[in-house]
Phi, psi and omega in degrees: 000120177280114182293127180194119177227113182245008176198171176271350190236352180304147182308125186286135180237344178200134182213144177252132178226172173220113176293124182299141180233209186299338179300332180288325181273345184276057171208162182235170175303332182288325182251007181299320182295320177298326179280002178074025176252151172260357179204170175253150186257152171268111188296318184299322178286316181300320181294320177297316179295319182293327178300319177297317178300311182295318180298323176294313179304318183293342176283345185244336193204167170286127183246125177253137174263135179306313185297323177294314179298318180294320177300318182291318180287333179291349174283345175274120186300320180295316180296318181296315179299316183296314186287322179294315180300312183296314181294315182296321178289318182293326183255008177055050179231047184300335180292346180266357188302311181294317180300318180292321181297327183283351180284149172292163185299321181289322178290324178297314179301317180297314184289323180296337179261314187269349177096164180238115181300146180287133176264123185273074183252010171207172186295319181301315179293322180298322181276350183292146175272356179282150176257341185233141171275333172235112189292145175293153177264085187298333189259004193290342178288351168269073188291348181300329196278328192279342178207151188225120176277119177238104187057241185259012179240164177240118176275123178277124184289147166254105189290149183284339180242138182298333183293349180249001185297327181296331177302316180294322179297317179297314182293322178296318179298317179300311183290329180282334189239341184286126185293341183273342185252111185259110180195179174238132179264150175235114180250116182309323184289349181248021180238166180288346183270001189289139165214159190286000175269355179285121165224138179217129175232147190297333178295344180264355186245116178241146180246092180294320183203165186305328184258008183232135172237131179247124188227135173271141175240124184185230187290332186248332179242125184267166175298326178294326176295319178291323176298327176298314178298319178301315179295323177298317179294316179299318183296327181271000176066027184274153172270115184217152171249127176247121176253125181248130177244120176287139182241153173295148179278339179217153357284184186291347178291350178258020188299331182227157179299324183288000172274351179231354183203123172217153179271144182242321186206181180301329185232020182218147176217163175254132180228151165265104193302319183299338176263309186293327181263002182269080184288341181289316185267332188232109185289149168241125185237138180245121176248129176251125178246131181214128175055042174082008182226154173279114182282322180196152170227117184222148174275140181237171181296308179194176182302317185296324178296315181296313180300319178299319178295338179262013176088012177245093179279107186246126178265129183277140169252137192268121174299124181085358179081175183276146165098308188264103183296328179295317178295319177300315180297315181297315184284328174295321179302324179261036171064034179295335179267357187262081181254157179240127180272124175276332179192170179303122178077012178230109190228164175235147185205164175286135180290338184295337182273075192295319181291324177295318178297318177300319180295320176298317180298320178296336182258023170099006181264121171292139182263115183245125179278131183301323180297323178293327177293315180295325182279354181082007179285336179236128177255121185299328181294345179279354185232147179254316183236122187201161168241125175268123182264133184243147172296135183208029182294323181270316180301320182298333180290345175285344175100028179198164182242204188293324177292321179302326188270008182231137173239092181295139175242345175207131173227149175290148175298149178264134175275090184289000000 
């Protein structure tokens, strides 16, 4: 599969996901904040909801599981050596190097994601408050963040929190070594432009069109991270438009741009209006790069204005509906603006955000219940433009939606 994503809405042909496992339950209220959660999840409920999500994806595209891909690349001695060395050095657990190397590829993949319990074989470990010598990756089912497909390359994220750094290492190893995925990776830490203030996460990076990159700057992606992307574009002499949207630093529901803005169709997007339309508090900046140089940097009214000037007339649909700010806040908190496009005008969303779903329906989207699709009561071929609603009462408490849980690696080009 040749990795290539040139838009947010092109018909999906390949996507990487991670079904949540024991790593999600291996936290307590005391360590949830360190794990970047505001609450703890019930795994049995989350898995049922996630199963519906995965089953819908499989009706549209080739679906890859992180654990399967990692198991396969770990059979390659060079890949196994590389990932163990990198993780052990990065997390200062060199004493585990031999133990990890002796594991079979499937057990290694499982432990690198779900964690390795601490063995109390000395006094220091016995007195430790830690439960794991290798911490579980609580956030990995949000596969969007650790790597970003930009056209035919994959940008390896530099995560803002150390507890998520292993996710990026795993994804880089998969893309560098898996024989089925053909691409080139770009890791900020391995380039001449690197500095330790660079952070970039996939939830902040959207690809409206082949020549446009839309990036949020806030709690997870820094201005230095965006400058790194800018330098990459300049070095390759490409003509590109970079649109930057400033985000609130709090609450945590605003951690990424895709929590307040996602694309739905050629001419429609979902927005959380109080942020996207608030030009006074949150700047929108347009950078034009041409022939290796920054041609201009200017502040604009909002994202929609810039896109319109670039020939993309996008009509906004309001997360939570019009008028009631409390409803908007509640539904944005539960990822009401975080939708994933399966194809132009065909999207998936959490059913719990009822006002947002109503708003989609008013704008031409047939509302299809995922359970009715599985039962054969609804045939997808009978509909052209639709939103598939998924159960998400537990998944939403993790702090992300359908876009967060998908890492597209191939989409068909859009006929603009």
